[in-house]
N, C-alpha and C positions, 0 to 999 in steps of 0.2 A: 258741684262744680258747673259752670255754664259750658255749654257745648255750641260753637257756632260751625255749622256745616257750610263751607264757602265752595260751591260747586258751579260748574259751567263747562261748556264744550271746549274743545282744544283751542288754546290761544285767545280765549275770551277776556283774560285779565285777572285771573284769580291770585296769582302771586303778587302782582301789583297792588290789588286791594288789601291783601293780608298785610303787606309792607306798610300800607297807609295805617291800618289798625294798630300795628305794633308801634309806629310813630306816635299815634294818638294816645293809646292806652298803656303803653309798655312800661311806664313810670308808675301808673296807678294800680295795676294788676300784675299778678304772677300769672304769665301766659305760657303755655306749652302749645307748639304748632306740631301736628301730626300730618306729614306729607306722604301721599301715595302716588307714585309717578308710574306711568305705563310701561317704560322700558327698564332695562337693567342699571342704567346710570342716572343718578338723581342729579338734577341741576337746581331746582327750586329750593331744596332743602339747604343747598350751600349759599344761595341768595339770601334767604330768610335768617339764617344764623347770624348774618352780619349785624342784625338788630339787636342783638344781645339777650335774646329770649332763647329758651331751650327748644331745639328742633329734633323731632324724632322722624326718621324716614322709614317707610315701607315700599321699597322699589319692587319692580319686575312682578307685576300682576295688578289685579283690581280687587280692591277691598269689598266691593259689592258682591264677589262670588268667590274666587279662588283663594282669597286672603282673609275670608270672614273670620276664621279662627284666630288668625294672627292679629287682626285688627281688634277683636274683642280682648284678647290678652294684653295687647299693647295699651288699650285704655285703662285696663285694670293696673297695669304696671306703672303708667303715668301717675295715676291717683296715688299709688302706695309710695312712689318715689319722690314725687314732687308736690303733691296735694295743691294743684294750681287753682286759681280763681276761674281761669277760663282755658278751654282747649279749643283751639281752631283746627278743624279738620279740612285739609285740601285734598279731595279725592281725585283720581285721574279724570280726564276729560271725557271718558266713556262710561263712568261709573253710573249706577242707577240710585238715584236718591232713596227710593222705596227700600232697597236692600240695605242702605246704610242705616236707615231708620229702624229697620227690623233688628239689626245688631244693637242698636242703642236702646231698643225695648227689651232686650234680653234681661232677666231678673238680676244677673250679677252686676250689669252696668247700669240699669235703671235707677237703682237704689243710690247710686253715686251723683245723680244728675239733679240740679235744681231747675235749669232751664235748657232747652234746646231751640236753635233758631236756624232756619234754612235759608241761606242767602244766595240766590242765583245770579250769576254774572252772564250777561248776554253781549255778544259781540255785534253791533249795529252793522258792521261791514259785510258779514257773512250770514246773518241770521236767516234770511230768505232762502238762501242757497242750501244751508245745512238743514233748515226745517223741512224743506220739501223731500230732502233725501232721507230724513230720519224723523218722519212726522210723529210717530207714536211715542219715540224716545222723548222728543222735545216736550210733547203735550203733557207726559207724565211729570217731566222735570218742572214744568212751569206750574202745573196744578198743585205740586206739593211745596212750592216756595212761600216763605213768610214776607219776603222782601226781594225785589228784583232790582238790578242795577244795569242799565242799557249803557254799556260802554262804548267808546270810540265814536261818540256822536259828532265829533268835529270832522269825522271823515266822510260823513254821509250827508245827503240833502235833507232838509228839514221835512219835506213830504214823506220821505222814505221812514224817518223816525216816527211820524205819525201813523204810518201804516203798521209798523212793527208794535207800536203802543196799543193799537186797536186790535191786533192779532192776539197779543199777550192777555189783554183785559178780557177779551171774549172767552178765553180758556179759564181764567182765574179772576173774576170780577172783584174779588176782595183784595187783589195783590196791588201793593203800592210799588210802582216802577219808577225809579229815579234815573233821569238821563244824566249821563257823566261823560267827562273826558279824563282819560288816564286813570279812571276808577276813583276820582276825588269826588267825595260827598260832604254835605253839611252834616257833621256828627250829631248836632242837636236834633236835626230832622231824622237822622238815621235812628237814633236811639228812641224817639217818640213813635215811629212807625212799627219798631220791634215791640215796644210795650203794647201798642194797640193791637198788633198781631197775636201776642200772647194772650191777651184777654179774649179775643174773638176765637182762637183756636180752641181754648179751654171750654168754651160754650158750644161750638158748632161741630168740631172735628171729632171723630171716633175711629176705632180700628176698623170698623166695617167700611167707612167713608174712604179710608186709605186704601183698602183692597179694592173698592170699586173704581179707584182712579188708574189701576193697572189694566189697560185693555188687553183681553186675551186675544191675541192675533197670530197669524202664522209668522210674523216678524219676530215673535218673542219665544225663547225657550222657556216654557213653564216649568220645566223640570228643575233648572237651576236658577230661574227668574233673572237671568242676565240677558240683556238686550243683544241679540245676534246681528252685529252690524254687517257681517258678511252677507247676510240675507237680503239686505237692502242696498248692496253695492258698494260698501266702503271697504271692508277687510283690512283695517289698519294693522300695521307691523311697525316695529321699532328697530332702530340701529343705534346702538350706543358704545362708547369706548372710553375708559379712563386712560388717558394719554401720558400719564406720569409727568416727570419734570421735562424740563427744556424750554426753549424760548421760540416763539413763533413770529413770522413776519406779519405785521398788522394789516398791510395793504393786500398782501396775498390772501388772508383769510377774509377780509372784506369782500374781495372779488368772488371767492367761493361761495360765501354764504348769500351774496346777492344773486348768484347764478343758481342756487339750489331750487328755487321756486320757478324759474324760467326754463331749465333745461330738462324737462321730463324725460326726454329721450336718453340722456345720459345718467340721470340720478333717479329716475322714477317720480311718482307724484308726491312731492313733500308738501305736507300740511302744516307742519310745525318743526322748527329746528331751533335749538339753543345750544350755545357752546361757550365755555369760560376758558380763556387761554391767557398765559403769560406771554405778552408781547413786549417788543421794545417800548411801547407806550404805557406798559403796566398791565395789571390784570384787567382784562376787558371781556364784557358779555357781548356775544354776537347772537342777533335774534331774528328769526323769521316768523311772522304771525300774519294771518290774513293776507299772505303774499306781499307783506310790507316788510322791509329790512330796517333794522335799527341796531344801535350798539351804545354801550355805556360802560364807563369805568366802574369796577366793583372792587370790593375789599379781597384781600389775598385768599386764595383757595389753596388747599393741600396739593392739588395737581390740576392740570388742564384736562377738561372732559368735554364730550359732546353728546347730545341726544337728538335723534331725528324720528319723527313720526310721519307716516304716510302710507301710501298704497304702491304695491309693486316697487319697493325701494331697491336700488342697486347699491347695496351696502359697501361692497369692495370699491366701487368707483368713487362713492363719497369719501370713504377713509382714505383712499389714495391721494385724492386732491388735497385733502387736509394735511397729510403727511408731507406733501410737497411744500407746504409753508413752513415746515420746521426748519429752523436755522441750524447750521452746523456748529457743533460745540467749538 
């Protein structure tokens, strides 16, 4: 089976890109999506399941470290149960691509794979900010990519796009970087780039080269090989809750989500927020990414749920604000 690892930092657009893949190839191939989310409550799996393909969730942890054994076992179960043409892996936004590749190289998993592709999604609006704060993490992610998609290019100036492209290519000269809006790409170009990357990788890359790409710095815990974001000033945490049944006030939720990224004193430093709610307008996704608010109608979910990622979060305040939007039965 083919494995596509679609990875990228928080809010870069991984789920949006995967939804395009499912729309494009969903009728041609049997696809299973394996989603690993940072918090206890999964939102992305619910969204992707609407596209009619099998979605498997691994919430509450990172598949590059604490969930490695679960990740390996889940891949084997996916092969045995579904025998898919393609598995798309969406790791959490803080997962290390090197450790994911290590699991895929285990003897039990390796024999099942025909091809693997590392597809890196980058957010043009926050790239420079997060790169400066997480330099070694980002450099390793970029150097191990087969293809890069620079998303949200409609939200930044052209000169900034050029600066990002130059920075990325300097780290990985062989990397093809596609500029995109809403993660939409030309699929013929996409497949051609991956085909070329496969040929180049088979002739140039080796196990030793991959090890050399992991810088041994104080910023990295070399015992677990998991990047310690706390040591470079991020210290992410999550707040999540399955809210069960009930109807929520649409306008009230819109006000709460719009305020999450602005009211740090009340809510903490919110980096990423997603929530699926049943409102009087129907099932709605409320989203905060790169400090930008958006919303969209989605298919029915089993329950309303919310997931917040950030630093110094005041979970009680956030959940209390959301609870006040719930309508009386």
